[in-house]
C-alpha positions in Angstrom: -180.9 -95.8 197.7 -180.2 -92.6 198.8 -177.5 -90.6 196.7 -175.2 -90.6 199.8 -174.2 -93.3 202.1 -172.8 -92.6 205.5 -170.5 -96.0 206.7 -171.3 -97.0 210.2 -168.0 -98.2 211.9 -167.2 -102.3 213.8 -165.7 -102.7 216.5 -163.0 -105.7 214.3 -165.0 -107.8 211.3 -165.7 -111.4 212.0 -167.7 -112.4 209.8 -167.9 -115.2 207.1 -168.3 -114.4 203.4 -169.4 -116.9 200.0 -167.8 -115.0 197.4 -170.4 -114.2 194.2 -168.3 -115.5 190.4 -165.1 -113.9 189.3 -166.4 -111.3 187.2 -163.6 -112.0 184.8 -164.9 -115.7 184.6 -167.7 -114.6 183.6 -167.9 -112.5 180.7 -165.3 -115.2 179.2 -167.2 -117.6 179.3 -170.5 -115.4 178.6 -168.7 -115.7 175.0 -167.3 -119.0 175.5 -171.1 -120.4 175.8 -172.3 -117.7 173.9 -169.9 -119.5 170.6 -170.7 -122.9 171.5 -173.0 -124.9 169.3 -175.2 -126.4 171.9 -176.4 -125.1 176.0 -174.1 -124.5 178.3 -175.1 -124.5 181.9 -173.0 -121.1 183.7 -173.4 -121.7 187.9 -172.3 -119.5 190.3 -172.3 -116.7 187.5 -171.8 -112.6 188.1 -174.5 -111.1 187.7 -174.2 -107.2 187.7 -174.4 -105.1 185.7 -171.3 -105.2 183.2 -172.1 -109.1 182.4 -175.7 -108.3 182.0 -175.0 -105.7 179.1 -172.2 -108.5 177.7 -175.3 -111.1 177.8 -177.6 -108.5 176.1 -174.8 -108.0 173.5 -175.1 -111.5 173.2 -178.5 -112.3 172.9 -178.8 -109.7 170.7 -176.5 -111.7 168.3 -178.8 -114.9 168.5 -178.1 -116.4 170.8 -180.8 -117.7 174.0 -179.9 -117.0 177.7 -181.9 -118.2 180.3 -180.6 -116.6 183.8 -182.0 -118.2 186.7 -181.0 -117.1 190.5 -178.3 -120.2 190.8 -177.7 -120.8 187.4 -177.3 -119.1 183.8 -178.5 -121.1 180.3 -177.2 -120.3 177.6 -178.1 -121.4 174.0 -175.3 -120.3 171.9 -174.8 -119.3 167.6 -172.5 -121.7 167.0 -170.7 -118.7 166.2 -173.1 -117.6 163.4 -174.1 -114.9 163.8 -177.5 -112.1 163.3 -176.7 -108.7 163.3 -179.0 -106.5 164.9 -181.0 -102.8 163.3 -180.4 -101.4 166.3 -176.6 -100.2 168.1 -175.5 -102.8 171.2 -175.6 -100.8 174.0 -173.2 -102.1 176.5 -173.1 -98.8 179.3 -170.1 -98.6 180.8 -169.3 -102.1 180.9 -165.3 -101.5 178.9 -164.8 -106.1 179.2 -167.5 -105.5 177.3 -166.9 -103.2 174.3 -163.3 -104.9 173.9 -164.8 -108.3 174.1 -168.5 -108.1 171.9 -166.3 -105.5 169.4 -164.1 -108.3 168.7 -167.0 -110.9 168.7 -169.0 -108.5 165.8 -165.7 -110.2 163.3 -167.6 -113.0 163.2 -170.4 -111.8 161.5 -171.2 -111.0 157.7 -172.2 -107.5 158.2 -172.5 -104.3 159.7 -172.7 -103.9 163.4 -171.8 -100.8 165.3 -171.3 -100.4 169.0 -171.6 -97.8 171.3 -172.0 -97.4 174.9 -172.1 -95.0 178.0 -170.4 -91.8 177.7 -167.5 -92.6 179.8 -167.1 -95.9 177.8 -167.3 -93.5 175.2 -163.7 -91.8 176.2 -162.2 -95.5 176.4 -158.7 -96.7 174.3 -160.0 -99.0 171.8 -157.3 -98.9 168.8 -154.9 -101.1 169.9 -157.6 -103.9 169.4 -159.5 -102.4 166.0 -155.3 -102.2 164.0 -154.5 -105.4 166.0 -157.9 -106.9 164.4 -157.4 -105.7 160.9 -154.2 -107.8 160.8 -156.2 -110.4 160.6 -158.7 -108.8 158.2 -161.5 -107.2 160.1 -162.9 -103.7 159.2 -162.9 -102.4 162.0 -163.0 -98.3 162.5 -163.6 -95.5 165.6 -166.6 -94.1 164.5 -165.1 -90.2 166.0 -162.5 -90.6 164.0 -160.1 -90.7 167.9 -159.6 -94.1 169.0 -162.6 -94.8 171.4 -166.1 -96.0 170.4 -168.5 -96.2 169.8 -167.2 -98.6 167.1 -168.3 -100.4 162.8 -167.7 -103.4 162.4 -167.7 -104.3 158.8 -167.5 -107.8 158.9 -166.7 -110.5 156.3 -165.9 -113.4 159.0 -161.7 -113.6 160.2 -159.5 -114.3 157.8 -156.9 -115.1 160.4 -153.1 -114.9 159.6 -150.1 -112.6 162.0 -151.4 -110.2 164.0 -149.7 -107.9 166.4 -150.9 -105.8 169.5 -149.9 -103.1 171.7 -149.6 -104.1 175.3 -149.8 -101.5 177.6 -153.1 -100.5 177.8 -154.7 -102.7 178.9 -154.5 -107.0 178.4 -158.3 -107.2 177.4 -157.3 -106.2 174.0 -154.9 -109.1 173.3 -158.0 -111.4 175.2 -160.8 -109.8 172.7 -158.3 -111.6 170.2 -158.1 -115.0 171.2 -161.8 -115.5 171.6 -162.4 -115.3 168.7 -158.6 -117.4 167.0 -160.4 -120.4 166.8 -163.0 -119.8 164.1 -160.5 -117.8 161.3 -160.3 -119.1 157.9 -156.0 -119.5 159.4 -154.2 -120.0 162.0 -153.6 -116.5 164.4 -151.0 -115.6 165.3 -150.6 -112.9 167.4 -147.3 -110.6 168.7 -147.3 -108.6 171.7 -146.1 -105.0 171.5 -144.4 -103.9 174.4 -145.1 -104.9 178.4 -148.1 -106.3 178.5 -150.3 -104.7 181.6 -152.2 -107.0 183.5 -151.4 -110.0 182.1 -153.3 -112.5 184.8 -156.3 -111.0 182.8 -154.9 -113.4 179.7 -154.7 -116.3 182.2 -158.2 -116.5 182.5 -159.0 -116.3 179.2 -156.9 -118.8 178.1 -158.2 -121.0 181.6 -162.1 -120.7 180.0 -160.8 -121.7 176.4 -159.5 -124.7 177.7 -162.3 -125.5 179.6 -164.9 -124.7 176.4 -162.5 -127.0 174.5 -159.8 -124.8 172.4 -156.3 -125.9 172.4 -153.9 -122.9 172.2 -150.2 -122.6 171.7 -148.1 -119.6 173.7 -144.6 -118.4 174.8 -145.1 -116.6 177.9 -147.0 -113.5 177.8 -145.5 -112.6 174.1 -146.4 -115.2 171.0 -149.3 -116.5 171.3 -150.6 -118.8 168.2 -154.8 -120.9 168.2 -154.6 -123.4 165.5 -157.9 -122.8 162.6 -161.1 -125.1 162.6 -161.3 -125.6 166.3 -165.1 -125.1 168.1 -166.5 -123.9 171.7 -167.5 -127.5 173.4 -170.7 -126.1 175.5 -170.0 -126.7 178.8 -171.4 -127.5 182.7 -169.4 -124.7 183.9 -168.9 -124.0 187.4 -167.4 -119.7 188.1 -165.3 -119.8 190.5 -165.7 -116.8 193.4 -165.1 -113.4 192.9 -160.7 -111.9 194.5 -161.5 -108.4 192.6 -164.3 -108.4 195.5 -163.2 -110.3 198.1 -160.0 -108.1 198.4 -162.9 -105.4 200.2 -163.6 -107.5 202.8 -159.9 -108.9 203.3 -159.0 -105.6 203.1 -162.0 -105.3 206.1 -160.1 -107.1 208.3 -156.8 -105.2 208.0 -158.1 -101.8 208.4 -160.3 -103.2 211.9 -158.3 -106.1 213.0 -160.4 -108.8 212.4 -160.8 -112.0 210.9 -162.5 -112.9 207.4 -163.8 -116.4 206.2 -164.4 -116.3 203.1 -165.7 -119.0 201.7 -165.1 -120.2 198.0 -162.0 -118.4 197.4 -159.6 -120.1 195.5 -156.1 -118.9 196.8 -154.6 -120.8 193.8 -156.7 -118.9 191.6 -155.2 -117.7 188.1 -156.9 -114.8 189.0 -154.3 -112.1 189.8 -156.0 -110.3 192.6 -155.7 -113.7 195.0 -151.3 -112.1 195.2 -153.8 -109.3 197.3 -153.3 -111.8 199.6 -149.4 -111.9 200.0 -149.8 -107.9 199.7 -151.8 -107.9 203.1 -149.3 -110.8 204.6 -146.4 -108.7 203.6 -148.4 -105.6 205.8 -148.9 -108.0 208.5 -151.7 -109.1 209.1 -152.0 -113.1 208.6 -153.4 -115.6 206.4 -154.2 -118.6 206.3 -156.1 -121.3 203.9 -159.4 -123.1 204.7 -160.8 -126.6 204.2 -162.9 -125.0 201.7 -161.4 -121.2 201.3 -159.0 -118.7 203.0 -159.1 -117.1 206.1 -157.4 -113.4 207.1 -156.7 -112.0 210.4 -155.7 -108.1 211.2 -152.7 -107.3 212.7 -150.4 -104.1 212.9 -150.7 -102.7 209.9 -146.9 -101.3 207.5 -146.1 -99.8 204.9 -144.6 -101.4 201.9 -143.6 -100.7 198.0 -145.0 -102.9 195.9 -145.2 -103.3 191.3 -149.9 -103.4 191.1 -148.9 -104.1 187.7 -150.7 -107.7 187.7 -153.9 -106.4 190.1 -154.7 -102.9 189.1 -158.2 -102.9 189.7 -157.0 -104.0 194.0 -155.2 -100.2 193.8 -158.2 -97.6 195.7 -158.1 -101.6 198.1 -154.8 -101.9 198.8 -154.6 -97.6 199.0 -157.1 -97.2 201.8 -155.5 -100.1 203.6 -152.4 -98.1 203.7 -154.0 -94.8 204.6 -154.2 -96.8 208.3 -150.6 -98.7 208.5 -147.8 -97.6 210.1 -145.1 -95.3 207.3 -145.3 -95.0 204.1 -146.6 -97.9 201.0 -145.0 -96.6 197.2 -146.9 -97.8 195.0 -145.8 -98.6 191.4 -146.9 -100.2 188.3 -149.8 -99.1 186.6 -150.2 -95.9 184.4 -153.2 -97.1 182.8 -155.3 -96.6 185.5 -155.6 -93.5 184.0 -157.4 -94.9 182.0 -160.1 -97.0 183.8 -163.6 -96.2 184.9 -162.3 -93.1 186.2 -158.8 -91.3 186.8 -158.3 -93.8 189.1 -154.8 -92.7 190.5 -156.6 -89.4 189.8 -159.6 -90.0 192.2 -157.9 -92.1 195.0 -155.3 -89.6 195.9 -157.9 -86.8 195.5 -160.4 -88.7 198.5 -157.1 -89.6 200.8 -156.6 -86.0 200.6 -159.4 -85.4 201.7 -159.6 -87.9 204.2 -156.3 -85.5 206.0 -153.8 -88.4 205.0 -150.7 -87.7 202.8 -150.9 -88.7 199.1 -148.2 -87.7 196.1 -149.4 -89.1 192.1 -146.4 -90.1 190.7 -145.6 -91.4 186.9 -146.7 -95.1 187.0 -148.8 -95.6 190.9 -149.1 -93.3 194.5 -146.9 -92.5 197.8 -149.3 -92.7 200.4 -147.7 -92.1 203.9 -150.3 -94.0 206.9 -152.1 -91.4 209.3 -155.4 -91.1 211.7 -157.9 -91.2 208.8 -161.0 -88.6 209.7 -164.1 -88.1 208.1 -165.3 -87.1 204.8 -167.6 -87.3 201.9 -165.7 -89.5 199.4 -166.4 -88.6 195.7 -167.2 -92.4 193.6 -166.7 -90.8 190.2 -169.2 -92.7 188.6 -166.9 -95.8 189.5 -167.7 -98.7 191.8 -163.8 -99.7 193.0 -163.9 -96.7 193.9 -167.6 -96.6 196.2 -165.9 -100.2 197.7 -162.8 -99.0 198.9 -163.3 -96.1 200.3 -166.5 -97.4 202.4 -163.7 -99.7 204.1 -162.5 -96.4 205.2 -166.2 -96.2 206.9 -165.7 -99.1 208.9 -162.7 -97.7 211.1 -163.3 -94.5 211.1 -166.9 -92.1 211.3 -167.9 -90.3 209.3 -166.8 -91.3 206.2 -170.3 -90.6 203.9 -169.8 -92.5 200.3 -171.6 -89.9 197.3 -173.8 -93.0 194.3 -173.7 -95.5 196.2 -175.3 -97.4 193.9 -172.5 -97.4 191.3 -171.3 -100.4 193.0 -174.2 -102.3 190.5 -171.5 -102.5 188.1 -170.2 -104.8 189.5 -171.0 -106.0 192.8 -175.1 -105.1 192.9 -175.3 -106.9 196.8 -172.1 -104.9 198.1 -173.7 -103.0 200.4 -176.3 -106.2 201.4 -172.5 -108.1 202.2 -170.8 -105.4 203.7 -173.9 -105.3 206.9 -172.9 -108.8 207.2 -169.5 -106.8 208.8 -171.5 -105.0 211.4 -173.6 -108.1 212.4 
């Protein structure tokens, strides 16, 4: 693929899309299947860079994984892990780093986990401190609170621990995923406000589907009884609500219509809430027998707390550029610690398009207008590339730099986008 991709405008989107599997469910199902005894069949598993890194790491730890076009078969370790001779490399995948750091704690020996330059700038200290509470010796190799991580594993003692909630919910999810293997019951108290709460619901949903019982008090306290084991499953991954946002946004921006054939409107994926956001901005949303239909309409700016849908802030920001009035986005200061500093990056690129935008402590204020042609920098960030591509469906001359970065979560994105032009 060329280093720059120009998007072709459309009159109005009119398309039916079947979504790839949820990235969030895919990571967690891979972990559960990899820790189960026996062979699981995972259907509609997302095949993207991030999930491939998780799968390869599980292979390094002793799983057998056969990846076909429609399904993936995982022969799990039952929690008995091999110790790889080489460091486990996880690319740009923050989810993989956080989950696999915890999984390594179940082993016996020295595990080293590393990744790309950007991944090694992303925070993980909160997880390392929470693991210490469970008897795990895990340290930042550079003593800077970021990967690479060294885990001197002796199995999981368990007991009570605390985890900070302000940077990422993945730290809590990582603890929950390994908790069944602890020698004692695991009790986790969340300190401070927990961001990205729906992702914890996804974690618990997958654990339950693979046979694990737990107790919770809201998003403040969680307990997982010791002595449980994941049970191998035949498991279907639902459509990805994050990926859905781009097609919903495309219909909103162009005043068109899109039907998402396998999007569950009752999903526990937090990003399903984007349907409500677009409805509040003036779109019409209806459920179909097998999914969801969105019809675009005249767009109005809104004020919205996106704490439960942080990954969709770039999508919303691009839609807001075409809305009447101001859109005020709050609740997402942690977006500065993603694949890029997403708040700064989104503000910079919207400004290139002639849109008035201001970065605040916890979000963005965007005044809708008439976006103009621009070359969009993507900062090696898949979500920026996919979000700003939507602007090109309405505004001629939108060009996306480094279009290949979408491989992180949605390798077929450009083929899907072309369907909107059909």
